[in-house]
N, C-alpha and C positions, 0 to 999 in steps of 0.2 A: 303229176300230170300237168302240163302247161301248154299254152298256145305260143308258138314261136313268134318272134318279131318279123317284120317285113323282110329283114335280111336273112331269116331262117335260123337265127340264133336264139338262145334261151333269153327270156325276158329278165329284167332286173327285179326279180321277186324271189323270195325264198321258195324252195321246192324240195320234195322228197323223191328219192329213187330207192328201189328195192331190188336186190340181186339174190339169186339162188345159185349156189355152186356146190358141186359134188366134192365135198371134203367135210370133215367133221372137226371143227375147231376144237382143239384141245384133246382130240382122240387119235391114237395111233392107228394107221391103216391096218387091215382092210376096212373100208367104209361100206361094204356091200356093193351090189352091182349098180352100174350106171349105163343105161337107164334102169330104173327100178324094175324088178321082176316079181311076178305074182308068187306069193309064198315066201319071199325073202325081204329082209329089212335093209334099207340103205340109209346112210346118214348124210345130211346136207346142212350147209351153213347158210343162214339168211342174214344178209347185211342190209341195214337201212341207212341210207346216206341222207343227211339233212344239209342242204347247200344254201348258204346265205350270200348271194352275189351282190347284195345291196351295199350302199356306202355307210350304213349304220348297223349297229348290233340289233338282234332280236332277242327277246327275253322269254324264257319259260319259267313257270313257277307252279308249285303245288297249290291246290289239288287238281285244278282243271286244265292248266296250260302246260301240257305234256305231249309226248309222242307215244302213240299206242299202236302196237302191232299185234295181230291175233293169230294164234295157232288154232286152226279150225276144228281139229278132231277127225273123227272117222278113221281114216288111214294115216293121219299125220299126228304125231305126238311130240311134245316138248322133250328135248334131250338135255337142255341146260347150257352151261358154259356161256352165259350172257356176259358180254364185255362191251365197254363203251370207251370212246376216245376222250370224252369229257362228261362231267355231270355224274349221275348215278342211276342205276336201275331201281325203280320204285317198287315194282312188284313183278312177279313171274309165276307161271304155273309150276306145280310140282313136276319133277322129272317123271315122264310117262303120262302126264296129264295134258290138258288143253286149256285155252283161255288166253288172256291178254298178257303181253310183256309190255310194261310201261316204263318210260324213261324220261327223266328230267335232265335235259342237257345244260340247264342254267342259262347263261348269256352266251349266245353264239355271235362272235365278232363279225364285223363287216368283212366280206370276202372269204369267210371261213367255211369249212365243211366239218361236220361232226358225224361220228359213226356209232351204230349199235349193231352188234353181231350176236347171234345165238344159233344153237344147233337144234335140228328136228330129225326125228326118225320117220321114214316113209315106208309103209308096209302095205303094198297093193294086195287086194283080195280078188281083183279082176282086172282085165286089160282095160286101158282107157286113160283119160286125163285125170291127174291127181292135183287137186287144189292144195298147195302147200302153205298159203297164207290166205286169210279171209279176203273176199272180193269186195269191191265197192258196192255191188248190187246187194250183198248180204247186210249192208249197214254197219259191218264191223271191220271193214278194210283198214289198212294201215293209214294213220292220219296224225296230224300235228295241229295243236292249238297253241298260239303264242301271242305275245304283245308285239305288234310290228313296229318297224322303224318310224 
């Protein structure tokens, strides 16, 4: 989340983006219905994009300077298949479980983008909105802590 510059473009500060797509990374179709249907399980891939548009590298390191994404539970469970474009997955829930997926991207170069992707199962028990990643209001939303440029 960021506030744009006066020109309407992204500021020159690192930021996170998160995408949800109907596909199940590493799993052959069918992935279940899209949109999800009550009483059926659908598989989705969550991708976290860490973008560093600055002119200097930013650095992540254990144990506290990492990226954390949360699988909130209830009707959403972790399916696995965590993959990163650089660095390593530090921890992840058990398949079928809930909790944090943590990632240490290491040093993210100036102008670079690093990616984390993982799969979740969505199994609605009633009609309505399904939260597939924890929200900011919950205090466990997707977040990154790093040493800035």
